[in-house]
Residue, then its C-alpha position, 0 to 999 in steps of 0.5 A: m246143941v247149937i245152943i250150948a256150944m254158943v254158950i260154952l263159948l261166950l263163956l270162955v272168950p274173955p271181955n275186950y270190952s271191961y277197961s280197967a283203973g289205970s287206962e282213966v288214970n293214962a287219958f287223963q296224963l295224956n290228956a294234960m299233957a296234950q294240953s301242957l304242948l298246946q299251950y305250949i305252942v301257943t305263946n311260944p315266940g318261935n325260932p328265931p323269935i318273930g320280929a327279931 
């Protein structure tokens, strides 16, 4: 009886480990934005510019 209840419970609970393609695209967009921001931080002379 307990085993049957556990099987029914597992079938009724939606799986949270599945991911959609949208989350993968979002991860790529975040990675590209982070790369761009890091490039800006490294190459920007600052305010006021260094050596001014």
